[in-house]
C-alpha positions as YAML, in Angstrom:
chain: A
units: angstrom
residues:
- id: 1
  name: UNK
  ca: [-14.43, 12.25, 27.23]
- id: 2
  name: UNK
  ca: [-13.30, 12.87, 30.82]
- id: 3
  name: UNK
  ca: [-9.86, 12.41, 32.37]
- id: 4
  name: UNK
  ca: [-10.70, 8.95, 33.65]
- id: 5
  name: UNK
  ca: [-11.48, 7.87, 30.08]
- id: 6
  name: UNK
  ca: [-7.95, 8.88, 29.16]
- id: 7
  name: UNK
  ca: [-6.37, 6.83, 31.88]
- id: 8
  name: UNK
  ca: [-6.28, 9.77, 34.31]
- id: 9
  name: UNK
  ca: [-3.63, 11.62, 32.34]
- id: 10
  name: UNK
  ca: [-3.50, 14.13, 29.57]
- id: 11
  name: UNK
  ca: [-4.47, 13.03, 26.10]
- id: 12
  name: UNK
  ca: [-1.58, 12.31, 23.76]
- id: 13
  name: UNK
  ca: [-0.74, 15.38, 21.73]
- id: 14
  name: UNK
  ca: [-1.14, 15.01, 17.99]
- id: 15
  name: UNK
  ca: [2.10, 15.05, 16.07]
- id: 16
  name: UNK
  ca: [3.06, 18.34, 14.53]
- id: 17
  name: UNK
  ca: [2.41, 18.77, 10.83]
- id: 18
  name: UNK
  ca: [6.12, 19.22, 10.10]
- id: 19
  name: UNK
  ca: [6.94, 15.97, 11.96]
- id: 20
  name: UNK
  ca: [4.33, 14.13, 9.87]
- id: 21
  name: UNK
  ca: [5.75, 15.65, 6.67]
- id: 22
  name: UNK
  ca: [9.31, 14.71, 7.66]
- id: 23
  name: UNK
  ca: [8.29, 11.13, 8.39]
- id: 24
  name: UNK
  ca: [6.40, 10.95, 5.06]
- id: 25
  name: UNK
  ca: [9.50, 12.24, 3.24]
- id: 26
  name: UNK
  ca: [11.66, 9.64, 4.97]
- id: 27
  name: UNK
  ca: [9.22, 6.80, 4.22]
- id: 28
  name: UNK
  ca: [8.82, 7.89, 0.58]
- id: 29
  name: UNK
  ca: [12.62, 7.96, 0.23]
- id: 30
  name: UNK
  ca: [12.96, 4.51, 1.82]
- id: 31
  name: UNK
  ca: [10.24, 3.12, -0.47]
- id: 32
  name: UNK
  ca: [12.00, 4.54, -3.55]
- id: 33
  name: UNK
  ca: [15.33, 3.05, -2.48]
- id: 34
  name: UNK
  ca: [13.67, -0.31, -1.73]
- id: 35
  name: UNK
  ca: [12.14, -0.30, -5.21]
- id: 36
  name: UNK
  ca: [15.48, 0.47, -6.84]
- id: 37
  name: UNK
  ca: [17.74, -1.68, -4.67]
- id: 38
  name: UNK
  ca: [15.63, -3.98, -2.51]
- id: 39
  name: UNK
  ca: [15.03, -3.96, 1.23]
- id: 40
  name: UNK
  ca: [18.69, -4.71, 1.96]
- id: 41
  name: UNK
  ca: [19.80, -1.34, 0.53]
- id: 42
  name: UNK
  ca: [22.22, 0.55, 2.79]
- id: 43
  name: UNK
  ca: [20.61, 2.95, 5.27]
- id: 44
  name: UNK
  ca: [23.02, 5.65, 4.04]
- id: 45
  name: UNK
  ca: [21.32, 5.46, 0.61]
- id: 46
  name: UNK
  ca: [17.93, 6.04, 2.20]
- id: 47
  name: UNK
  ca: [19.33, 8.89, 4.30]
- id: 48
  name: UNK
  ca: [20.86, 10.53, 1.22]
- id: 49
  name: UNK
  ca: [17.59, 10.23, -0.72]
- id: 50
  name: UNK
  ca: [15.64, 11.73, 2.22]
- id: 51
  name: UNK
  ca: [18.22, 14.47, 2.78]
- id: 52
  name: UNK
  ca: [18.86, 13.46, 6.39]
- id: 53
  name: UNK
  ca: [21.63, 11.79, 8.36]
- id: 54
  name: UNK
  ca: [21.59, 8.08, 9.12]
- id: 55
  name: UNK
  ca: [21.15, 8.92, 12.82]
- id: 56
  name: UNK
  ca: [17.78, 10.48, 12.00]
- id: 57
  name: UNK
  ca: [16.61, 7.25, 10.42]
- id: 58
  name: UNK
  ca: [17.81, 5.17, 13.37]
- id: 59
  name: UNK
  ca: [16.17, 7.59, 15.82]
- id: 60
  name: UNK
  ca: [12.80, 7.00, 14.14]
- id: 61
  name: UNK
  ca: [13.35, 3.37, 13.15]
- id: 62
  name: UNK
  ca: [15.87, 1.59, 15.43]
- id: 63
  name: UNK
  ca: [15.96, -1.57, 13.29]
- id: 64
  name: UNK
  ca: [15.71, -2.31, 9.59]
- id: 65
  name: UNK
  ca: [12.57, -4.34, 10.30]
- id: 66
  name: UNK
  ca: [10.99, -1.26, 11.94]
- id: 67
  name: UNK
  ca: [11.73, 0.78, 8.81]
- id: 68
  name: UNK
  ca: [10.49, -1.90, 6.43]
- id: 69
  name: UNK
  ca: [7.24, -2.32, 8.37]
- id: 70
  name: UNK
  ca: [6.72, 1.45, 8.48]
- id: 71
  name: UNK
  ca: [7.29, 1.72, 4.71]
- id: 72
  name: UNK
  ca: [4.87, -1.12, 4.07]
- id: 73
  name: UNK
  ca: [2.19, 0.43, 6.30]
- id: 74
  name: UNK
  ca: [2.77, 3.83, 4.67]
- id: 75
  name: UNK
  ca: [2.28, 2.33, 1.21]
- id: 76
  name: UNK
  ca: [-0.84, 0.43, 2.30]
- id: 77
  name: UNK
  ca: [-2.28, 3.69, 3.66]
- id: 78
  name: UNK
  ca: [-1.49, 5.53, 0.41]
- id: 79
  name: UNK
  ca: [-3.24, 2.80, -1.59]
- id: 80
  name: UNK
  ca: [-6.22, 2.81, 0.79]
- id: 81
  name: UNK
  ca: [-6.58, 6.59, 0.65]
- id: 82
  name: UNK
  ca: [-6.33, 6.61, -3.15]
- id: 83
  name: UNK
  ca: [-9.52, 4.55, -3.59]
- id: 84
  name: UNK
  ca: [-12.06, 7.10, -2.35]
- id: 85
  name: UNK
  ca: [-10.11, 9.95, -3.98]
- id: 86
  name: UNK
  ca: [-10.16, 8.19, -7.35]
- id: 87
  name: UNK
  ca: [-13.85, 7.40, -6.97]
- id: 88
  name: UNK
  ca: [-14.61, 11.06, -6.24]
- id: 89
  name: UNK
  ca: [-12.50, 12.39, -9.12]
- id: 90
  name: UNK
  ca: [-12.79, 9.64, -11.74]
- id: 91
  name: UNK
  ca: [-14.85, 9.99, -14.89]
- id: 92
  name: UNK
  ca: [-16.69, 6.77, -13.99]
- id: 93
  name: UNK
  ca: [-16.53, 4.24, -11.15]
- id: 94
  name: UNK
  ca: [-14.98, 1.76, -13.59]
- id: 95
  name: UNK
  ca: [-12.24, 4.26, -14.46]
- id: 96
  name: UNK
  ca: [-11.57, 4.73, -10.73]
- id: 97
  name: UNK
  ca: [-11.42, 0.94, -10.24]
- id: 98
  name: UNK
  ca: [-9.04, 0.58, -13.18]
- id: 99
  name: UNK
  ca: [-6.69, 3.26, -11.84]
- id: 100
  name: UNK
  ca: [-6.80, 1.86, -8.31]
- id: 101
  name: UNK
  ca: [-5.94, -1.63, -9.54]
- id: 102
  name: UNK
  ca: [-2.94, -0.08, -11.33]
- id: 103
  name: UNK
  ca: [-1.79, 1.44, -8.03]
- id: 104
  name: UNK
  ca: [-2.38, -1.87, -6.27]
- id: 105
  name: UNK
  ca: [-0.24, -3.67, -8.89]
- id: 106
  name: UNK
  ca: [2.53, -1.09, -8.47]
- id: 107
  name: UNK
  ca: [2.40, -1.65, -4.70]
- id: 108
  name: UNK
  ca: [2.58, -5.44, -5.06]
- id: 109
  name: UNK
  ca: [5.35, -5.47, -7.65]
- id: 110
  name: UNK
  ca: [7.60, -3.03, -5.78]
- id: 111
  name: UNK
  ca: [7.72, -4.79, -2.39]
- id: 112
  name: UNK
  ca: [11.17, -6.24, -3.30]
- id: 113
  name: UNK
  ca: [11.95, -8.84, -0.68]
- id: 114
  name: UNK
  ca: [9.57, -7.57, 1.99]
- id: 115
  name: UNK
  ca: [7.80, -10.89, 2.49]
- id: 116
  name: UNK
  ca: [11.07, -12.78, 2.98]
- id: 117
  name: UNK
  ca: [12.24, -10.28, 5.60]
- id: 118
  name: UNK
  ca: [8.99, -10.33, 7.51]
- id: 119
  name: UNK
  ca: [8.67, -14.12, 7.50]
- id: 120
  name: UNK
  ca: [11.52, -14.23, 9.99]
- id: 121
  name: UNK
  ca: [8.93, -12.99, 12.51]
- id: 122
  name: UNK
  ca: [5.75, -14.93, 11.73]
- id: 123
  name: UNK
  ca: [3.61, -13.02, 14.25]
- id: 124
  name: UNK
  ca: [4.72, -9.68, 12.76]
- id: 125
  name: UNK
  ca: [4.03, -10.89, 9.24]
- id: 126
  name: UNK
  ca: [0.58, -12.18, 10.20]
- id: 127
  name: UNK
  ca: [-0.29, -8.84, 11.84]
- id: 128
  name: UNK
  ca: [0.92, -6.91, 8.80]
- id: 129
  name: UNK
  ca: [-0.99, -9.17, 6.42]
- id: 130
  name: UNK
  ca: [-4.16, -8.70, 8.50]
- id: 131
  name: UNK
  ca: [-3.60, -4.93, 8.39]
- id: 132
  name: UNK
  ca: [-3.17, -5.09, 4.60]
- id: 133
  name: UNK
  ca: [-6.48, -6.97, 4.23]
- id: 134
  name: UNK
  ca: [-8.36, -4.80, 6.76]
- id: 135
  name: UNK
  ca: [-7.36, -1.61, 4.94]
- id: 136
  name: UNK
  ca: [-7.48, -2.62, 1.27]
- id: 137
  name: UNK
  ca: [-10.29, -5.16, 0.86]
- id: 138
  name: UNK
  ca: [-13.00, -2.63, 1.87]
- id: 139
  name: UNK
  ca: [-11.54, -0.05, -0.54]
- id: 140
  name: UNK
  ca: [-11.60, -2.54, -3.41]
- id: 141
  name: UNK
  ca: [-15.14, -3.61, -2.43]
- id: 142
  name: UNK
  ca: [-16.33, -0.01, -2.46]
- id: 143
  name: UNK
  ca: [-14.89, 0.52, -5.94]
- id: 144
  name: UNK
  ca: [-16.42, -2.74, -7.21]
- id: 145
  name: UNK
  ca: [-19.81, -1.87, -5.69]
- id: 146
  name: UNK
  ca: [-19.79, 1.59, -7.27]
- id: 147
  name: UNK
  ca: [-18.90, 0.23, -10.71]
- id: 148
  name: UNK
  ca: [-21.54, -2.51, -10.42]
- id: 149
  name: UNK
  ca: [-24.18, 0.00, -9.26]
- id: 150
  name: UNK
  ca: [-23.35, 2.13, -12.31]
- id: 151
  name: UNK
  ca: [-23.98, -0.92, -14.53]
- id: 152
  name: UNK
  ca: [-20.39, -0.97, -15.74]
- id: 153
  name: UNK
  ca: [-19.25, -4.35, -14.38]
- id: 154
  name: UNK
  ca: [-20.70, -7.63, -13.20]
- id: 155
  name: UNK
  ca: [-21.61, -7.69, -9.54]
- id: 156
  name: UNK
  ca: [-20.62, -11.20, -8.52]
- id: 157
  name: UNK
  ca: [-16.88, -10.73, -7.87]
- id: 158
  name: UNK
  ca: [-15.84, -10.49, -4.21]
- id: 159
  name: UNK
  ca: [-13.08, -7.95, -3.59]
- id: 160
  name: UNK
  ca: [-10.80, -10.48, -1.91]
- id: 161
  name: UNK
  ca: [-10.97, -12.79, -4.93]
- id: 162
  name: UNK
  ca: [-10.19, -9.99, -7.34]
- id: 163
  name: UNK
  ca: [-7.27, -8.83, -5.19]
- id: 164
  name: UNK
  ca: [-5.95, -12.38, -4.93]
- id: 165
  name: UNK
  ca: [-6.19, -12.78, -8.71]
- id: 166
  name: UNK
  ca: [-4.32, -9.51, -9.27]
- id: 167
  name: UNK
  ca: [-1.76, -10.59, -6.68]
- id: 168
  name: UNK
  ca: [-1.20, -13.87, -8.49]
- id: 169
  name: UNK
  ca: [-0.62, -11.98, -11.74]
- id: 170
  name: UNK
  ca: [2.13, -10.01, -9.99]
- id: 171
  name: UNK
  ca: [4.15, -12.98, -8.76]
- id: 172
  name: UNK
  ca: [7.65, -12.86, -10.19]
- id: 173
  name: UNK
  ca: [7.08, -9.63, -12.12]
- id: 174
  name: UNK
  ca: [10.01, -7.90, -10.40]
- id: 175
  name: UNK
  ca: [12.41, -10.52, -11.79]
- id: 176
  name: UNK
  ca: [11.33, -10.36, -15.44]
- id: 177
  name: UNK
  ca: [11.52, -6.98, -17.21]
- id: 178
  name: UNK
  ca: [9.44, -8.35, -20.11]
- id: 179
  name: UNK
  ca: [6.55, -9.36, -17.86]
- id: 180
  name: UNK
  ca: [3.91, -6.63, -17.61]
- id: 181
  name: UNK
  ca: [1.77, -7.35, -14.55]
- id: 182
  name: UNK
  ca: [-0.05, -4.03, -14.93]
- id: 183
  name: UNK
  ca: [-1.18, -4.92, -18.46]
- id: 184
  name: UNK
  ca: [-2.36, -8.37, -17.39]
- id: 185
  name: UNK
  ca: [-4.25, -6.92, -14.42]
- id: 186
  name: UNK
  ca: [-5.86, -4.47, -16.86]
- id: 187
  name: UNK
  ca: [-7.04, -7.39, -18.98]
- id: 188
  name: UNK
  ca: [-8.47, -9.04, -15.88]
- id: 189
  name: UNK
  ca: [-10.37, -5.86, -14.96]
- id: 190
  name: UNK
  ca: [-11.59, -5.48, -18.54]
- id: 191
  name: UNK
  ca: [-13.08, -8.96, -18.22]
- id: 192
  name: UNK
  ca: [-15.41, -7.65, -15.49]
- id: 193
  name: UNK
  ca: [-17.11, -5.22, -17.88]
- id: 194
  name: UNK
  ca: [-20.68, -5.83, -18.91]
- id: 195
  name: UNK
  ca: [-21.39, -5.89, -22.64]
- id: 196
  name: UNK
  ca: [-22.82, -2.60, -23.90]
...
């Protein structure tokens, strides 16, 4: 790539490893606080959990919406990256699929008010939803394909339909401590298995 390909200027420098780690720590802390207290939790609680001052959070994320979107994207990335890792380390492709669906359920159940906040900006919500689908549907499809190729599950379930079904099982789970969305999603996944 020559300088003209870069717009005539220097290429953007990659972020330092410690800056990436610090941002990950901050986003993990925000996610944990959102799970415990919802997306309206005070910024000071997030700062305390991350071990930073509130000014640090506002320097990185000037608005609450910026922070919420960053947390959501961070969690989508973690879920997307987990798929190939589970497939590489799992005992079987089905076991990897089962574990990934558990992570997906955890992600869906712990969003705590995110959708309501983002709906105030329809364009932002649409972009985030498209990002969610672009990142996670191919991961789910890869897991399904691997398990089908191994003869463990039926091969006629599109990833988007499975994800939508799991998502529907998660609706309202955060409001009912007796409702076990993870268990129900496990039963759904078990229904994909081929008889042995």
